[in-house]
Biopython code that builds the backbone (N, CA, C, O; Angstrom):
import numpy as np
from Bio.PDB.StructureBuilder import StructureBuilder

atoms = [
    (1, "MET", "N", (0.822, -1.184, 0.000)),
    (1, "MET", "CA", (0.000, 0.000, 0.000)),
    (1, "MET", "C", (0.868, 1.250, 0.000)),
    (1, "MET", "O", (0.471, 2.275, -0.552)),
    (2, "ALA", "N", (2.039, 1.181, 0.606)),
    (2, "ALA", "CA", (2.895, 2.354, 0.711)),
    (2, "ALA", "C", (3.246, 2.912, -0.652)),
    (2, "ALA", "O", (3.212, 4.128, -0.843)),
    (3, "GLY", "N", (3.585, 2.049, -1.612)),
    (3, "GLY", "CA", (3.928, 2.542, -2.946)),
    (3, "GLY", "C", (2.761, 3.255, -3.594)),
    (3, "GLY", "O", (2.938, 4.288, -4.240)),
    (4, "LEU", "N", (1.597, 2.721, -3.429)),
    (4, "LEU", "CA", (0.404, 3.335, -3.988)),
    (4, "LEU", "C", (0.137, 4.674, -3.339)),
    (4, "LEU", "O", (-0.136, 5.658, -4.027)),
    (5, "LEU", "N", (0.212, 4.720, -2.026)),
    (5, "LEU", "CA", (-0.128, 5.951, -1.321)),
    (5, "LEU", "C", (0.947, 7.012, -1.499)),
    (5, "LEU", "O", (0.628, 8.201, -1.523)),
    (6, "LEU", "N", (2.199, 6.625, -1.625)),
    (6, "LEU", "CA", (3.255, 7.600, -1.848)),
    (6, "LEU", "C", (3.085, 8.283, -3.195)),
    (6, "LEU", "O", (3.508, 9.425, -3.375)),
    (7, "ALA", "N", (2.472, 7.590, -4.133)),
    (7, "ALA", "CA", (2.292, 8.157, -5.456)),
    (7, "ALA", "C", (1.201, 9.224, -5.477)),
    (7, "ALA", "O", (1.139, 10.034, -6.402)),
    (8, "LEU", "N", (0.345, 9.223, -4.465)),
    (8, "LEU", "CA", (-0.719, 10.210, -4.405)),
    (8, "LEU", "C", (-0.226, 11.453, -3.686)),
    (8, "LEU", "O", (0.688, 11.359, -2.867)),
    (9, "PRO", "N", (-0.802, 12.613, -3.965)),
    (9, "PRO", "CA", (-0.457, 13.800, -3.198)),
    (9, "PRO", "C", (-0.774, 13.558, -1.723)),
    (9, "PRO", "O", (-1.507, 12.627, -1.388)),
    (10, "VAL", "N", (-0.223, 14.394, -0.844)),
    (10, "VAL", "CA", (-0.433, 14.220, 0.596)),
    (10, "VAL", "C", (-1.919, 14.079, 0.909)),
    (10, "VAL", "O", (-2.301, 13.220, 1.703)),
    (11, "ALA", "N", (-2.750, 14.896, 0.309)),
    (11, "ALA", "CA", (-4.193, 14.803, 0.540)),
    (11, "ALA", "C", (-4.734, 13.472, 0.038)),
    (11, "ALA", "O", (-5.780, 13.015, 0.500)),
    (12, "GLY", "N", (-4.035, 12.848, -0.900)),
    (12, "GLY", "CA", (-4.477, 11.584, -1.471)),
    (12, "GLY", "C", (-4.454, 10.435, -0.484)),
    (12, "GLY", "O", (-5.207, 9.474, -0.646)),
    (13, "LEU", "N", (-3.603, 10.508, 0.542)),
    (13, "LEU", "CA", (-3.531, 9.448, 1.530)),
    (13, "LEU", "C", (-4.877, 9.265, 2.214)),
    (13, "LEU", "O", (-5.394, 8.150, 2.284)),
    (14, "ALA", "N", (-5.435, 10.334, 2.708)),
    (14, "ALA", "CA", (-6.743, 10.248, 3.358)),
    (14, "ALA", "C", (-7.825, 9.861, 2.365)),
    (14, "ALA", "O", (-8.743, 9.114, 2.702)),
    (15, "GLN", "N", (-7.720, 10.367, 1.141)),
    (15, "GLN", "CA", (-8.719, 10.047, 0.125)),
    (15, "GLN", "C", (-8.679, 8.566, -0.226)),
    (15, "GLN", "O", (-9.721, 7.922, -0.345)),
    (16, "ALA", "N", (-7.464, 8.024, -0.392)),
    (16, "ALA", "CA", (-7.340, 6.613, -0.751)),
    (16, "ALA", "C", (-7.910, 5.730, 0.351)),
    (16, "ALA", "O", (-8.566, 4.726, 0.074)),
    (17, "THR", "N", (-7.661, 6.101, 1.583)),
    (17, "THR", "CA", (-8.165, 5.335, 2.706)),
    (17, "THR", "C", (-9.678, 5.461, 2.805)),
    (17, "THR", "O", (-10.368, 4.482, 3.088)),
    (18, "ALA", "N", (-10.192, 6.656, 2.573)),
    (18, "ALA", "CA", (-11.629, 6.902, 2.687)),
    (18, "ALA", "C", (-12.372, 6.579, 1.391)),
    (18, "ALA", "O", (-13.602, 6.598, 1.362)),
    (19, "GLY", "N", (-11.634, 6.283, 0.320)),
    (19, "GLY", "CA", (-12.281, 5.999, -0.948)),
    (19, "GLY", "C", (-12.731, 7.246, -1.684)),
    (19, "GLY", "O", (-13.576, 7.164, -2.575)),
    (20, "LYS", "N", (-12.179, 8.413, -1.325)),
    (20, "LYS", "CA", (-12.518, 9.660, -1.997)),
    (20, "LYS", "C", (-11.320, 10.121, -2.811)),
    (20, "LYS", "O", (-10.182, 10.051, -2.347)),
    (21, "PHE", "N", (-11.571, 10.581, -3.995)),
    (21, "PHE", "CA", (-10.504, 10.975, -4.901)),
    (21, "PHE", "C", (-10.840, 12.306, -5.557)),
    (21, "PHE", "O", (-12.006, 12.683, -5.673)),
    (22, "GLU", "N", (-9.814, 12.999, -5.976)),
    (22, "GLU", "CA", (-9.996, 14.250, -6.711)),
    (22, "GLU", "C", (-10.451, 13.917, -8.137)),
    (22, "GLU", "O", (-10.036, 12.905, -8.702)),
    (23, "PRO", "N", (-11.303, 14.766, -8.715)),
    (23, "PRO", "CA", (-11.742, 14.523, -10.091)),
    (23, "PRO", "C", (-10.581, 14.370, -11.075)),
    (23, "PRO", "O", (-10.665, 13.571, -12.007)),
    (24, "ALA", "N", (-9.510, 15.119, -10.880)),
    (24, "ALA", "CA", (-8.363, 15.015, -11.786)),
    (24, "ALA", "C", (-7.714, 13.636, -11.683)),
    (24, "ALA", "O", (-7.257, 13.096, -12.691)),
    (25, "GLN", "N", (-7.665, 13.058, -10.480)),
    (25, "GLN", "CA", (-7.113, 11.709, -10.309)),
    (25, "GLN", "C", (-7.986, 10.684, -11.033)),
    (25, "GLN", "O", (-7.478, 9.785, -11.702)),
    (26, "ILE", "N", (-9.275, 10.828, -10.893)),
    (26, "ILE", "CA", (-10.206, 9.893, -11.534)),
    (26, "ILE", "C", (-10.081, 9.984, -13.048)),
    (26, "ILE", "O", (-10.032, 8.959, -13.727)),
    (27, "GLU", "N", (-10.030, 11.191, -13.581)),
    (27, "GLU", "CA", (-9.922, 11.359, -15.040)),
    (27, "GLU", "C", (-8.599, 10.827, -15.570)),
    (27, "GLU", "O", (-8.557, 10.214, -16.637)),
    (28, "ALA", "N", (-7.509, 11.059, -14.824)),
    (28, "ALA", "CA", (-6.215, 10.502, -15.227)),
    (28, "ALA", "C", (-6.284, 8.979, -15.189)),
    (28, "ALA", "O", (-5.738, 8.309, -16.065)),
    (29, "GLY", "N", (-6.949, 8.437, -14.183)),
    (29, "GLY", "CA", (-7.125, 6.995, -14.079)),
    (29, "GLY", "C", (-7.978, 6.431, -15.198)),
    (29, "GLY", "O", (-7.707, 5.343, -15.707)),
    (30, "ARG", "N", (-9.016, 7.174, -15.582)),
    (30, "ARG", "CA", (-9.875, 6.729, -16.689)),
    (30, "ARG", "C", (-9.054, 6.628, -17.978)),
    (30, "ARG", "O", (-9.149, 5.642, -18.708)),
    (31, "ALA", "N", (-8.261, 7.645, -18.243)),
    (31, "ALA", "CA", (-7.425, 7.636, -19.453)),
    (31, "ALA", "C", (-6.426, 6.480, -19.403)),
    (31, "ALA", "O", (-6.232, 5.784, -20.399)),
    (32, "GLN", "N", (-5.792, 6.275, -18.246)),
    (32, "GLN", "CA", (-4.832, 5.176, -18.109)),
    (32, "GLN", "C", (-5.530, 3.834, -18.245)),
    (32, "GLN", "O", (-5.002, 2.926, -18.886)),
    (33, "PHE", "N", (-6.694, 3.698, -17.659)),
    (33, "PHE", "CA", (-7.467, 2.458, -17.755)),
    (33, "PHE", "C", (-7.744, 2.118, -19.214)),
    (33, "PHE", "O", (-7.571, 0.973, -19.632)),
    (34, "HIS", "N", (-8.173, 3.106, -19.986)),
    (34, "HIS", "CA", (-8.508, 2.824, -21.382)),
    (34, "HIS", "C", (-7.276, 2.513, -22.218)),
    (34, "HIS", "O", (-7.379, 1.821, -23.231)),
    (35, "ARG", "N", (-6.111, 3.012, -21.812)),
    (35, "ARG", "CA", (-4.865, 2.657, -22.514)),
    (35, "ARG", "C", (-4.366, 1.274, -22.120)),
    (35, "ARG", "O", (-3.811, 0.557, -22.952)),
    (36, "THR", "N", (-4.556, 0.894, -20.867)),
    (36, "THR", "CA", (-3.885, -0.286, -20.328)),
    (36, "THR", "C", (-4.812, -1.460, -20.035)),
    (36, "THR", "O", (-4.421, -2.611, -20.230)),
    (37, "CYS", "N", (-6.009, -1.201, -19.580)),
    (37, "CYS", "CA", (-6.836, -2.255, -18.982)),
    (37, "CYS", "C", (-8.101, -2.601, -19.776)),
    (37, "CYS", "O", (-8.605, -3.719, -19.678)),
    (38, "ALA", "N", (-8.608, -1.659, -20.551)),
    (38, "ALA", "CA", (-9.918, -1.832, -21.184)),
    (38, "ALA", "C", (-9.977, -3.021, -22.134)),
    (38, "ALA", "O", (-11.032, -3.636, -22.292)),
    (39, "GLN", "N", (-8.846, -3.352, -22.772)),
    (39, "GLN", "CA", (-8.887, -4.456, -23.725)),
    (39, "GLN", "C", (-9.285, -5.770, -23.049)),
    (39, "GLN", "O", (-9.855, -6.642, -23.704)),
    (40, "CYS", "N", (-9.001, -5.928, -21.765)),
    (40, "CYS", "CA", (-9.406, -7.138, -21.042)),
    (40, "CYS", "C", (-10.590, -6.896, -20.104)),
    (40, "CYS", "O", (-11.501, -7.720, -20.026)),
    (41, "HIS", "N", (-10.575, -5.769, -19.394)),
    (41, "HIS", "CA", (-11.589, -5.517, -18.373)),
    (41, "HIS", "C", (-12.793, -4.742, -18.897)),
    (41, "HIS", "O", (-13.733, -4.476, -18.148)),
    (42, "GLY", "N", (-12.772, -4.382, -20.168)),
    (42, "GLY", "CA", (-13.925, -3.735, -20.784)),
    (42, "GLY", "C", (-13.897, -2.229, -20.687)),
    (42, "GLY", "O", (-13.416, -1.660, -19.707)),
    (43, "ARG", "N", (-14.421, -1.590, -21.718)),
    (43, "ARG", "CA", (-14.508, -0.139, -21.741)),
    (43, "ARG", "C", (-15.391, 0.308, -20.574)),
    (43, "ARG", "O", (-16.479, -0.231, -20.372)),
    (44, "ASN", "N", (-14.926, 1.279, -19.821)),
    (44, "ASN", "CA", (-15.643, 1.779, -18.636)),
    (44, "ASN", "C", (-15.908, 0.675, -17.614)),
    (44, "ASN", "O", (-16.892, 0.722, -16.876)),
    (45, "MET", "N", (-15.021, -0.315, -17.580)),
    (45, "MET", "CA", (-15.087, -1.449, -16.645)),
    (45, "MET", "C", (-16.288, -2.355, -16.883)),
    (45, "MET", "O", (-16.624, -3.151, -16.007)),
    (46, "ILE", "N", (-16.933, -2.266, -18.013)),
    (46, "ILE", "CA", (-18.118, -3.078, -18.275)),
    (46, "ILE", "C", (-17.704, -4.340, -19.005)),
    (46, "ILE", "O", (-17.228, -4.291, -20.140)),
    (47, "ASN", "N", (-17.891, -5.479, -18.337)),
    (47, "ASN", "CA", (-17.655, -6.782, -18.939)),
    (47, "ASN", "C", (-18.554, -7.792, -18.248)),
    (47, "ASN", "O", (-19.196, -7.489, -17.242)),
    (48, "ALA", "N", (-18.589, -8.982, -18.794)),
    (48, "ALA", "CA", (-19.470, -10.011, -18.243)),
    (48, "ALA", "C", (-18.959, -10.587, -16.929)),
    (48, "ALA", "O", (-19.719, -11.208, -16.186)),
    (49, "GLY", "N", (-17.673, -10.386, -16.638)),
    (49, "GLY", "CA", (-17.113, -10.930, -15.415)),
    (49, "GLY", "C", (-16.967, -12.442, -15.441)),
    (49, "GLY", "O", (-16.800, -13.066, -14.393)),
    (50, "THR", "N", (-17.027, -13.033, -16.621)),
    (50, "THR", "CA", (-16.923, -14.492, -16.706)),
    (50, "THR", "C", (-15.498, -14.954, -16.999)),
    (50, "THR", "O", (-15.083, -16.000, -16.501)),
    (51, "THR", "N", (-14.750, -14.208, -17.785)),
    (51, "THR", "CA", (-13.375, -14.611, -18.088)),
    (51, "THR", "C", (-12.353, -13.695, -17.439)),
    (51, "THR", "O", (-11.209, -14.107, -17.244)),
    (52, "VAL", "N", (-12.719, -12.485, -17.101)),
    (52, "VAL", "CA", (-11.842, -11.556, -16.391)),
    (52, "VAL", "C", (-12.635, -10.953, -15.234)),
    (52, "VAL", "O", (-13.866, -10.931, -15.242)),
    (53, "TYR", "N", (-11.904, -10.470, -14.253)),
    (53, "TYR", "CA", (-12.535, -9.915, -13.058)),
    (53, "TYR", "C", (-13.332, -8.658, -13.404)),
    (53, "TYR", "O", (-12.857, -7.797, -14.144)),
    (54, "ASP", "N", (-14.533, -8.562, -12.868)),
    (54, "ASP", "CA", (-15.373, -7.380, -13.044)),
    (54, "ASP", "C", (-14.909, -6.342, -12.013)),
    (54, "ASP", "O", (-15.254, -6.434, -10.835)),
    (55, "LEU", "N", (-14.135, -5.368, -12.460)),
    (55, "LEU", "CA", (-13.543, -4.385, -11.562)),
    (55, "LEU", "C", (-14.566, -3.484, -10.878)),
    (55, "LEU", "O", (-14.234, -2.807, -9.904)),
    (56, "ARG", "N", (-15.782, -3.464, -11.363)),
    (56, "ARG", "CA", (-16.831, -2.686, -10.688)),
    (56, "ARG", "C", (-17.166, -3.301, -9.334)),
    (56, "ARG", "O", (-17.797, -2.657, -8.495)),
    (57, "LYS", "N", (-16.744, -4.550, -9.118)),
    (57, "LYS", "CA", (-17.008, -5.246, -7.866)),
    (57, "LYS", "C", (-15.780, -5.309, -6.963)),
    (57, "LYS", "O", (-15.821, -5.946, -5.910)),
    (58, "PHE", "N", (-14.690, -4.656, -7.361)),
    (58, "PHE", "CA", (-13.475, -4.718, -6.555)),
    (58, "PHE", "C", (-13.720, -4.022, -5.216)),
    (58, "PHE", "O", (-14.256, -2.914, -5.197)),
    (59, "PRO", "N", (-13.343, -4.644, -4.098)),
    (59, "PRO", "CA", (-13.587, -4.029, -2.780)),
    (59, "PRO", "C", (-12.875, -2.675, -2.653)),
    (59, "PRO", "O", (-11.650, -2.603, -2.758)),
    (60, "VAL", "N", (-13.626, -1.634, -2.432)),
    (60, "VAL", "CA", (-13.045, -0.284, -2.376)),
    (60, "VAL", "C", (-12.199, -0.051, -1.133)),
    (60, "VAL", "O", (-11.468, 0.937, -1.057)),
    (61, "ASP", "N", (-12.288, -0.938, -0.173)),
    (61, "ASP", "CA", (-11.468, -0.791, 1.026)),
    (61, "ASP", "C", (-10.175, -1.610, 0.948)),
    (61, "ASP", "O", (-9.540, -1.867, 1.971)),
    (62, "GLN", "N", (-9.786, -2.020, -0.270)),
    (62, "GLN", "CA", (-8.590, -2.841, -0.424)),
    (62, "GLN", "C", (-7.632, -2.284, -1.480)),
    (62, "GLN", "O", (-7.293, -2.986, -2.433)),
    (63, "PRO", "N", (-7.193, -1.030, -1.323)),
    (63, "PRO", "CA", (-6.274, -0.471, -2.321)),
    (63, "PRO", "C", (-4.951, -1.232, -2.392)),
    (63, "PRO", "O", (-4.346, -1.321, -3.461)),
    (64, "GLU", "N", (-4.502, -1.777, -1.270)),
    (64, "GLU", "CA", (-3.246, -2.518, -1.281)),
    (64, "GLU", "C", (-3.381, -3.804, -2.090)),
    (64, "GLU", "O", (-2.428, -4.215, -2.751)),
    (65, "ARG", "N", (-4.527, -4.435, -2.049)),
    (65, "ARG", "CA", (-4.771, -5.638, -2.864)),
    (65, "ARG", "C", (-4.747, -5.279, -4.346)),
    (65, "ARG", "O", (-4.175, -6.007, -5.158)),
    (66, "PHE", "N", (-5.366, -4.163, -4.693)),
    (66, "PHE", "CA", (-5.360, -3.709, -6.091)),
    (66, "PHE", "C", (-3.932, -3.475, -6.555)),
    (66, "PHE", "O", (-3.532, -3.968, -7.610)),
    (67, "GLN", "N", (-3.164, -2.728, -5.777)),
    (67, "GLN", "CA", (-1.786, -2.421, -6.155)),
    (67, "GLN", "C", (-0.974, -3.700, -6.302)),
    (67, "GLN", "O", (-0.200, -3.834, -7.249)),
    (68, "HIS", "N", (-1.138, -4.629, -5.389)),
    (68, "HIS", "CA", (-0.412, -5.894, -5.448)),
    (68, "HIS", "C", (-0.783, -6.682, -6.702)),
    (68, "HIS", "O", (0.095, -7.221, -7.377)),
    (69, "SER", "N", (-2.069, -6.752, -7.018)),
    (69, "SER", "CA", (-2.529, -7.497, -8.192)),
    (69, "SER", "C", (-1.998, -6.890, -9.484)),
    (69, "SER", "O", (-1.542, -7.611, -10.372)),
    (70, "VAL", "N", (-2.056, -5.567, -9.591)),
    (70, "VAL", "CA", (-1.570, -4.903, -10.801)),
    (70, "VAL", "C", (-0.050, -5.046, -10.915)),
    (70, "VAL", "O", (0.475, -5.326, -11.993)),
    (71, "THR", "N", (0.631, -4.857, -9.823)),
    (71, "THR", "CA", (2.088, -4.913, -9.840)),
    (71, "THR", "C", (2.599, -6.322, -10.119)),
    (71, "THR", "O", (3.517, -6.500, -10.920)),
    (72, "ASN", "N", (2.022, -7.311, -9.475)),
    (72, "ASN", "CA", (2.546, -8.678, -9.559)),
    (72, "ASN", "C", (1.768, -9.617, -10.463)),
    (72, "ASN", "O", (2.218, -10.726, -10.751)),
    (73, "GLY", "N", (0.606, -9.177, -10.910)),
    (73, "GLY", "CA", (-0.247, -10.049, -11.712)),
    (73, "GLY", "C", (-1.056, -10.963, -10.811)),
    (73, "GLY", "O", (-0.754, -11.127, -9.629)),
    (74, "LYS", "N", (-2.091, -11.556, -11.392)),
    (74, "LYS", "CA", (-2.928, -12.477, -10.626)),
    (74, "LYS", "C", (-3.699, -13.337, -11.621)),
    (74, "LYS", "O", (-4.329, -12.817, -12.542)),
    (75, "GLY", "N", (-3.647, -14.632, -11.435)),
    (75, "GLY", "CA", (-4.335, -15.522, -12.364)),
    (75, "GLY", "C", (-3.805, -15.326, -13.777)),
    (75, "GLY", "O", (-2.601, -15.420, -14.016)),
    (76, "ASN", "N", (-4.704, -15.056, -14.702)),
    (76, "ASN", "CA", (-4.308, -14.836, -16.089)),
    (76, "ASN", "C", (-3.789, -13.429, -16.354)),
    (76, "ASN", "O", (-3.265, -13.156, -17.434)),
    (77, "MET", "N", (-3.929, -12.532, -15.377)),
    (77, "MET", "CA", (-3.472, -11.157, -15.577)),
    (77, "MET", "C", (-1.956, -11.087, -15.377)),
    (77, "MET", "O", (-1.439, -11.554, -14.363)),
    (78, "PRO", "N", (-1.256, -10.509, -16.337)),
    (78, "PRO", "CA", (0.199, -10.405, -16.195)),
    (78, "PRO", "C", (0.589, -9.311, -15.205)),
    (78, "PRO", "O", (-0.223, -8.465, -14.831)),
    (79, "SER", "N", (1.830, -9.352, -14.801)),
    (79, "SER", "CA", (2.396, -8.299, -13.960)),
    (79, "SER", "C", (2.581, -7.036, -14.793)),
    (79, "SER", "O", (2.994, -7.100, -15.951)),
    (80, "PHE", "N", (2.276, -5.904, -14.201)),
    (80, "PHE", "CA", (2.510, -4.617, -14.855)),
    (80, "PHE", "C", (3.641, -3.859, -14.158)),
    (80, "PHE", "O", (3.780, -2.645, -14.314)),
    (81, "LYS", "N", (4.440, -4.590, -13.395)),
    (81, "LYS", "CA", (5.545, -4.002, -12.629)),
    (81, "LYS", "C", (6.490, -3.191, -13.518)),
    (81, "LYS", "O", (6.938, -2.112, -13.131)),
    (82, "GLU", "N", (6.786, -3.706, -14.693)),
    (82, "GLU", "CA", (7.718, -3.034, -15.598)),
    (82, "GLU", "C", (7.010, -2.075, -16.557)),
    (82, "GLU", "O", (7.661, -1.268, -17.221)),
    (83, "ALA", "N", (5.688, -2.161, -16.630)),
    (83, "ALA", "CA", (4.938, -1.365, -17.601)),
    (83, "ALA", "C", (4.306, -0.105, -17.030)),
    (83, "ALA", "O", (4.100, 0.868, -17.756)),
    (84, "LEU", "N", (3.995, -0.112, -15.733)),
    (84, "LEU", "CA", (3.305, 1.023, -15.117)),
    (84, "LEU", "C", (4.112, 1.556, -13.942)),
    (84, "LEU", "O", (4.710, 0.793, -13.184)),
    (85, "THR", "N", (4.119, 2.862, -13.805)),
    (85, "THR", "CA", (4.771, 3.498, -12.668)),
    (85, "THR", "C", (3.831, 3.444, -11.459)),
    (85, "THR", "O", (2.633, 3.217, -11.624)),
    (86, "PRO", "N", (4.354, 3.647, -10.260)),
    (86, "PRO", "CA", (3.471, 3.722, -9.088)),
    (86, "PRO", "C", (2.413, 4.823, -9.247)),
    (86, "PRO", "O", (1.286, 4.670, -8.775)),
    (87, "GLU", "N", (2.767, 5.914, -9.899)),
    (87, "GLU", "CA", (1.804, 7.003, -10.116)),
    (87, "GLU", "C", (0.669, 6.548, -11.031)),
    (87, "GLU", "O", (-0.492, 6.885, -10.795)),
    (88, "GLN", "N", (0.998, 5.788, -12.070)),
    (88, "GLN", "CA", (-0.038, 5.290, -12.973)),
    (88, "GLN", "C", (-0.954, 4.304, -12.256)),
    (88, "GLN", "O", (-2.168, 4.322, -12.458)),
    (89, "ILE", "N", (-0.381, 3.453, -11.426)),
    (89, "ILE", "CA", (-1.199, 2.511, -10.659)),
    (89, "ILE", "C", (-2.091, 3.270, -9.677)),
    (89, "ILE", "O", (-3.237, 2.882, -9.454)),
    (90, "ALA", "N", (-1.575, 4.341, -9.095)),
    (90, "ALA", "CA", (-2.362, 5.144, -8.149)),
    (90, "ALA", "C", (-3.562, 5.785, -8.829)),
    (90, "ALA", "O", (-4.655, 5.790, -8.263)),
    (91, "VAL", "N", (-3.385, 6.324, -10.024)),
    (91, "VAL", "CA", (-4.541, 6.938, -10.690)),
    (91, "VAL", "C", (-5.509, 5.863, -11.188)),
    (91, "VAL", "O", (-6.716, 6.098, -11.251)),
    (92, "LEU", "N", (-4.987, 4.691, -11.539)),
    (92, "LEU", "CA", (-5.890, 3.587, -11.871)),
    (92, "LEU", "C", (-6.765, 3.253, -10.668)),
    (92, "LEU", "O", (-7.963, 3.009, -10.804)),
    (93, "TRP", "N", (-6.146, 3.247, -9.484)),
    (93, "TRP", "CA", (-6.930, 2.978, -8.276)),
    (93, "TRP", "C", (-7.984, 4.063, -8.052)),
    (93, "TRP", "O", (-9.102, 3.763, -7.633)),
    (94, "ALA", "N", (-7.639, 5.301, -8.326)),
    (94, "ALA", "CA", (-8.624, 6.378, -8.176)),
    (94, "ALA", "C", (-9.834, 6.111, -9.063)),
    (94, "ALA", "O", (-10.973, 6.322, -8.648)),
    (95, "TYR", "N", (-9.586, 5.649, -10.277)),
    (95, "TYR", "CA", (-10.680, 5.345, -11.205)),
    (95, "TYR", "C", (-11.471, 4.125, -10.726)),
    (95, "TYR", "O", (-12.699, 4.167, -10.657)),
    (96, "ILE", "N", (-10.767, 3.042, -10.398)),
    (96, "ILE", "CA", (-11.427, 1.816, -9.961)),
    (96, "ILE", "C", (-12.097, 2.022, -8.599)),
    (96, "ILE", "O", (-13.256, 1.653, -8.406)),
    (97, "GLY", "N", (-11.360, 2.611, -7.664)),
    (97, "GLY", "CA", (-11.862, 2.789, -6.307)),
    (97, "GLY", "C", (-13.053, 3.721, -6.212)),
    (97, "GLY", "O", (-13.846, 3.635, -5.275)),
    (98, "SER", "N", (-13.179, 4.619, -7.191)),
    (98, "SER", "CA", (-14.324, 5.532, -7.208)),
    (98, "SER", "C", (-15.454, 4.999, -8.091)),
    (98, "SER", "O", (-16.462, 5.671, -8.312)),
    (99, "ARG", "N", (-15.259, 3.775, -8.590)),
    (99, "ARG", "CA", (-16.242, 3.179, -9.532)),
    (99, "ARG", "C", (-16.411, 4.063, -10.759)),
    (99, "ARG", "O", (-17.520, 4.269, -11.252)),
    (100, "GLY", "N", (-15.285, 4.579, -11.238)),
    (100, "GLY", "CA", (-15.325, 5.421, -12.420)),
    (100, "GLY", "C", (-15.856, 6.821, -12.140)),
    (100, "GLY", "O", (-16.325, 7.507, -13.048)),
    (101, "GLY", "N", (-15.780, 7.242, -10.878)),
    (101, "GLY", "CA", (-16.259, 8.562, -10.490)),
    (101, "GLY", "C", (-17.692, 8.562, -10.007)),
    (101, "GLY", "O", (-18.220, 9.613, -9.646)),
    (102, "LYS", "N", (-18.328, 7.416, -9.993)),
    (102, "LYS", "CA", (-19.736, 7.327, -9.597)),
    (102, "LYS", "C", (-19.939, 7.377, -8.091)),
    (102, "LYS", "O", (-21.011, 7.755, -7.619)),
    (103, "GLU", "N", (-18.900, 6.992, -7.324)),
    (103, "GLU", "CA", (-19.067, 6.960, -5.858)),
    (103, "GLU", "C", (-18.227, 8.038, -5.190)),
    (103, "GLU", "O", (-17.892, 7.909, -4.013)),
    (104, "ASN", "N", (-17.889, 9.066, -5.891)),
    (104, "ASN", "CA", (-17.044, 10.109, -5.336)),
    (104, "ASN", "C", (-17.888, 11.235, -4.794)),
    (104, "ASN", "O", (-17.351, 12.217, -4.280)),
]
sb = StructureBuilder()
sb.init_structure("model")
sb.init_model(0)
sb.init_chain("A")
sb.init_seg("    ")
for serial, (resi, resn, name, xyz) in enumerate(atoms, 1):
    if name == "N":
        sb.init_residue(resn, " ", resi, " ")
    sb.init_atom(name, np.array(xyz, "f"), 0.0, 1.0, " ", f" {name:<3s}", serial, name[0])
structure = sb.get_structure()
């Protein structure tokens, strides 16, 4: 969790813990999601959830689990350790953790 939280601004620490994010973080995460994740997890996180995880159901109180999964891979998902910076993973969490800005 430390890598994820260090990538956020100081105010981001409380937001990440509380599940609240700045609109700019969410929008940056949306753009990163569509570049990196949408091909498997669906545009705007919409997929059937049968072959890949439905990220709309990801527990919002588990940012460290998200960071670990993205960094190290999980199941059929590859590791993005070499492909994404901690900052990119942090904004992805802002997008996922806010349900695409719907729960902010």
